[in-house]
Every structure is written in structure tokens, then in C-alpha cells.
C-alpha positions, 0 to 999 in steps of 0.5 A: 500499499502507499504508492501514492506520495503524499508529501514533497519535502523530505522526512529524514529530519523529522520526528513524529509521535503518533498516538494510538499508534498500534491502533487502525489508523495509528499504525497506517500513519506508522506504515507510510512514515517509515516507508518514506524514510522519516527521521524518527517515529515514536508510538505512545499506546496503551493497547486499550484498542490497538495491538502490538502486532500491527506495529511489530513489523517496525520494532527492529527498526532504529527510527521506531520507538514505542512508549507503552503508556496512557495519555490519562497520565500527564507525565507519560505525555510529557515524555512521548513529546519530548523531542518531537517535531509533529504530533499525530494525535489518534488516541481516543475511545472511539464508539458512540455506544461505548460512550452512551455505556460508560461516558466517564471513561470516555470523557477521561480518555477523550477530553482529559487525556487530549488536554494532557496532550496539547499541554505536553506538546506546548511544554516540549515545543512541539512544531505541529499537532494534528488531532483525529476530529470526528464527524459526530460533531455534526450532531443533530444538523440535518444540512447535507453535505456537511460544512465545517462551520455549520454544526448542530447539537451532539447526539452522544457523549463521544460527540461531546468529547470530540466537539470539546477537542476542537474547543480546546485546540482553538483555544491553545492555538490562540492562547499559547501560539501553537500550530493545531490542525483538526481533522474531522474523520468521516467513517475510515475504514481499511486494513487493520480495522478491528472487526472483534469486540462489542464496539466494532465498525460496520465494515469490518463486521461486514467482511467478517460476515462475508469470509465466515459465511454468517448473516451480519446484524444491521442497525435499522433498515440499512438505508442510513448513509455514510461518507465511507472514507478508505484509510489511505485518504485518511493518512494523506490528510494527516501527512498533508496537515503535518506538513502544510506551510500555508499560514491560513491552513493552520489552527482550522478543523477539516472535513476528511471524506471523499465527498460521497455517500453510500447506504449500508444496504449498498455497502453490503451488496458491493462486499457481497458481490466482491466476496461472491456471497449470497448472505442477507443481513439481519435487520434490527432496531436503530442505534441510540446516538447515531446520525441518519445521514452523513456526506462531506464537503471536502472543498476546505480541505482541498483548498488549504491542505491540497487534500485529494482522496484518490480512493473511492469506496468500492476500490477501498472495499476490494483492497480491504476485503483482500487484505482480510482474506490474506490475514484472516487470523486478524478475525479469529485472533484479535 
């Protein structure tokens, strides 16, 4: 993967901290950075969501360093940021249902942990801080496509935490003169996304169903739509945000998506065709806190970051299904 190059300046003299680097998105960022000769990559992860096996291939690389720790510990965050040029902050507790079941832990990780990381980046004089924001911030806004400046009221504790991140980032940027960029992810999917556990995302669950030939459960009638975004596009956004020099691009929040929407029914239909399956989903009740429809306007990211997502839904699903076919231990042993 990563035949597309998302940077022009050399990476050899730069050091990156990737929080949550053992996770799905974080490990893809680590892969890209090491492939293109970064000076140093440090990962901070407590492996509550990620897996050591995601970064195991890099552990003997002299440019790679792992700190096993929790962003809720301020001292660990200071240690992780020391000597780093750029932070790519991916560590968080995702999942709307998990946040509804346990809002306290979601708040501790996503807000207190985020403030710990911002403070550490400030104290250690990190040059650029890029963080994972979320499309959940749009909340009950019905307007489509979603434009960065127009948000609604959050629909879940998770959405509240991600909106709070944006508010803190804005204050830290203005108060301390930091360079901070937020990336509102829209339903990222791809290789290494965990299909196990109570809060797995829909695409790895559907892929698991096809590979195991077991009908998947679908919340609602399947007509809800999402702007599903392949992980390579997400990596592109992070790299461009980390390196952009345009002053107007800094201290902003951007939609990171492809600008197209697909229903869950159509999504499963594509996977069935690719997997030569005749399964039908088992429909159930709608999920509390979920947004009905989502579609991003990516004009701002195109204009200010040079973001140009190449991988569309069908190609991304083909790549992801092939990866899971070749890594079935990920389904059975995660």
C-alpha cells in the first residue's frame, strides 16, 4: 500500500509522535512514515484498542520507538512529546455506544487525555499538533453536505468529547501560539480495522460476515448513509496537515472524507459481490445516538491542505476485503 506520495519535502530530519500508533489508523500512519524514510517515529499506546501486532514489523527498525502508556497520565505525555517535531494524535476511545454505556471513561480519555497531550506538546515545544476530530460533531444538523462552519448539537457523549477537543485546540492555538489542525474523520475503514469486540465498526463486521459466511446484523433498515473513507485518504490528510506551510491552513478543522455517500445496504451489496456471497443481513433496531445521513463537503481540505482523496468506496472495499482474506488470523485471533 501507499504507492501515492503525500509529501514533497524530505522526512529524514523530522520526528513524529503517533499516539494510538498500535491502532487501525495510527499503525497505517506509522507504515507510511517509515516507508518514506522519516527520521524517527515514536508510538504512544496503552493497547486498550490497538494491537502490538500492528506495529510488530517495525520494532527492529532503529527509527522506531514504542512507549507503552496512557494519555490520561500527564507525565507519560510529556515524555512522549519530548524531542518531537510533529504529533499525530489518534489515541481516543471511539464508539458512540461505548460512550453511552460509559461516559465517564470516554470523557477521561478523550478530553482529559487530549488536554494532557496539548499541554505536553506546548511544554515540549512541538512544532505542529494534528489531531483526529470526528464527523459526530455535526450532531443533529440535517444539512447536507456537512460544511465545517455549520454544526448541530451533539447526539452522544462521544460527540461531546470530540467537540470539546476542537474547542480546546482553538483556545490552545490562540493562547499559546501553537500550530494545531483538526481532522474530522468520516467513517474511516481499511486494513487492520478490528472486527472483534462489542463496538466494532460496520465494514470489518460485514467483511467478517462474508468471510465466515454468517449473516451480519444491521442497525435499522440499512438505508442510512455514510461518507465511507478509505484509510489511505485519512493518511494523506494527516501527512498534508503535518507538513502544510500555508499560514491560512493552520488552526483550522477540516472534513476528511471523499465527498460521496453510500447506504449500508449498498455497502453490503458491494461486499457480497466482491466476496461472491449470497448472504442477507439481519435487520434490527436503530442505534441510539447515531446520525441518519452523513456527507462531507471537502472543499476546505482540498483548497488549504491540497487534500485529494484518490481511493473511492469500491476500490477501498476491494483492497480491504483482500487484506482480510490474506490475514484471517486478524479476524479469529484479535
